N, C-alpha and C positions, 0 to 999 in steps of 0.2 A: 286642693284639687294644685293639681303641676300644671302647666301651660303647655299648647302644642310645641314643637320645637320642625325646624326647616330644614330644607337643604339648604345651601348657600350660594349650590350652580344654580339650580333646576327650579325654584322654588317652591317646591312640593313640600306638604302639610303630611306630621305624620302623630303617631300619639305620640305623649313622654316616654313609654321606656324605651322605646325606638332608637339606638345612636348612628345609623347609617341609613344612606339613603340605594334603597331598593333600586334605580337608574343607574346614579350617577356617582353611589358609592362614596362619596364624598360624608363626611362627620357633621352629622346637624346642629344648627345651635341652635338658640333660645329663639322666641317670640322678638325680645327687647334687640336682640343681636343682629335678626334679620331686619327687624324695620332700621338701622341703623343700616345695615348693608344697601339699603333700596335708597336711602336718605340719599348717602352718599352717592350711589347712581346715579339718583335724579342732579343731582351738583356738579356732578363730573361730564353728564352729555350734556351735546346740543339740543334744544328746545323738539327737534325733530325728530330725533333719535329714540331706540331703543336700547335696553339690554339684553340681550340673546344670552349667555354665557358668565358666567364671574370664577374666575378658579386663580388657587392663590401661587400656579404653575407657570412662569411668563412664558417657558417655549410650548405647552399647551393653549397659552392664548393663543399664541403665533400660526400653531396646526389650526385652530379654529380658525382664524381670521382669513388665511391664507385659501383654506378649504370652503372658505364664503364667497372668498373674493373671485375664485376657480370658478364659482358656480352664477359670475357675473356681480355680487351683493356689496357695496362696498361698505366693508368692514373695518373696525378702528378697534385700538385698543387703549386704552384710557387704565392707566395706574392708580391704583388710591392707595394711603397711605392709612393704615387701621388704628392704629393708635391716634393717628391723630383724630380720626372720623368716631372713634369713640370702640373699636369694637376692642373687645376686649380675648375674642376664643383664637386671634390667630395675629401676632405681633407681628409686621411690616410691610409689603406689599400684597395686594390681591388686583385682578385686570379682569376690567368690564370689558366682550368683546359689546362692541357696540353696533346698529344696523341703523339704517334712514326707517322710521317709522313705519314707512309702504310697504318695506321688504320685511319685515319682523314673521311673519306665516310662514312664509318661503322658508322663513333664516330657520325657526323653529323645525318646519319640515324637514330641512337638512341635517338640523343635528340631532332630531331624532333616531337618524340611523345614525350615525356618525358616532355616539356616546353608545347605541346597540351595540355596533360593531367593538368598538374597543374592551369593552365590558365581556363582549363575549372571546377577546381574545384573551385577555386576561383571567380569563376561567378557566383558557386551557380547550375550548369549542376550537373542533376546526373545520367548520363551515366561517368563508370570508367570503358571501356574497359583492362585495365593494358598494357601500353605502349609496355612493354616487350616482349609482346606477337606480337605483330605488325607483325613482319614474319612468325613467328609459322601462324597465321590462313590466310593473306595472301595466305602465300604457301599450305593451305588445300583449299583454294577457287578454284587455279590456281588447284592440281591436282583431283579436284571434276570434275570443266573441263576439263582437259584434259582425264581425264574416262569417260566421257560423264555422267555422273550424273549429277539429280538433284540437283544447283550450289544456289538455293533458301536458305536452310536453313542456307548456310557458308557465303552469303552474308550479309542474317539478322543477324551473328555476328559484323556487321561491323556499323546496325542501329541504331542513337541516340548518336553516338560515337561522338570526334573529328572530325572536318570536311576535318581536313588533313588525317587523317588516313581512313573518307570514301573514301577521292576522291584517293586514291593509290588503295582502293579495287576495288572503280570502274574502274581505268583505267585496274587494274589485269585481269580483265573478259573481259572488251573490247578488250586489248591481244587476247584473242583467237575466233576473227574477229567474223564467223556468230552464233556461238552457245552463244558466250561472250556476242554480243549485241540483243539478242535473249531473252538472262537470264537479261539480265539490264531491257528489256523493260517489261517482263513479268513480274518482281520486280516492276516497278513503276504502272503498271495497277495493282497489287496487293495492293498497297499502296492507291491508287486514290481509290480503292472499297472498301476499308473492312477499312483501317485502323482508326484510331484517328487524327485528320487532327488540330495539333497542331503546332509551332512554328519548333519544332526539325523533323517533318513528312514533310514542309511546305520548312526545305533549302534542307532536303533528298531528293528529289524529285528533287526540283532545282537544286542540283548538278548532279542526274543522265540524266535530261535531256538535261541542257549546253553537258555534256559529247559526251549525244546521238549525239544531235545537229549538232556537232563540225564537226564530221566525217560523222554520216550515216541521215542529214536530211530530205533528200526524202523516205526514208526506213519507218522511225521514224512518220513522220508524218502519214503515210498510212497506220503504226498500231495504233495511238494513237485518230486518227480524227474520227474513228467507233464509238466511247466511248460515245461521244458526240449525239449519239439516245440514250441512258441511260433514262430510265424512271423518274429515280432518277435526283433531281435537284445538290441534294449535290454531286452526282458522277458527271454530266454535266461541276458544277465549278471547280473543281478537277480535271480535262481532260481542261481543256480553261486554268488554271494555267498551267499544263506540256504544253502544244501548246506550250504558251509563250515562256515557261522557252528553249524551243528547239531554241529559236534566231532565228530562220528561216523565210524569208517571205513567206514563203510556206506555212506555217500556218494561214497566213494572210487571206484569202477564208475563212475558215473556223470557224478563230474568230469571219467574218464581221456577218458569220450565225447566228451568238448563237445573235447578237443583237437583233433577232426576239425570243430569249426565251422566256416562258410567264414568267418564274421566272425574276425578280429583281437585285438578287444577281449573277444571270447567266452572265446578260446583265452586270452586273458593271464589273464582272471580265473578260468581255472579253476585256471590253474597257481598261480595265486597261491595259495590254497586248498591245493593238491593239497603246495606247495613243506612249508607250514605239519606236512603230514603227516610227510615223506618226508626233509624238508630236504635236497632235493636237485632240480633239473631236469629230473635223467637228460639230460639236451643237447637237453630241447623247446628251440626258439624260440620265442615264438608270432606275434612279426611274419613269420615264411618260413610258407611254405604246406606243408601237414600232410604233400602228398604226397613232397614233398623233402627230408624229414628219417625213412624208413621205419624207423630204427634205436633214436632217440631214444621212437617210438610204441610201439613194439613193447617197449620195456623196461618201456612205462607198464601195456601191455595184460597183459605178466607178471604185476603186480602187481594188478590189479583184474583178472584171473581166479582169482585165489589167492582173494580177498575173496566174489566170488558166489556 
């Protein structure tokens, strides 16, 4: 059995068949090579310091260290000779960015968004929130919620940004109990009713529904299901997506009802999410008229009846 692989930058663990880190895009190394990297890091750093970033690019190391210093963290760069340290995956120098141990958590928080922003720009995404503004923006969101103000504008700052940043904003809102969950739900409704529905919108709504469903599934279904009565098929389709992303069986009866929708795209969206629950379509074809497949509908209706 093959050993797990590791990211030499962030230390994340991956299954043997994975070649690249999903967060840092760095080439993964073996457990043995990762052990050597960590040993070299321990030897190169002062006892009270912690390595928060490892890279083979000196300019990247400089950028990371400078960014941390701008945030008031005493960061330094330690070059490590990989051949001398017995590392075979990359001959030459690698660079450890180290910070005082007491500032390690703060440094990781900052770098999380720096790496996310870098990955986003490399992938061609247009959003550039500015990772160094993360804490300030989340603070504005929390302040708006605490003051009972309309938090939609504050939450909208995170729309279209990195998934990591958006998740942090949504979590911050949901910590505000009932006002927070109402804000997140209202934001979901606004996007599903009015927004342009592209990949960013789908991911953003999916993130929000996942978090909302994890803690308030019954309430969330009650809030979103009535939107399926919209006369606009496009809106009904979007809310089928939202209900499915709550990932709760409580949404199944409402999605089953949408299998009778007059629009085939709405039926298809509902079926996609029902399939995620049941791993079968029960013979239903969304491109056919519902009345043409009563047996398939009856199978779905039987399941829905058990859950009502």
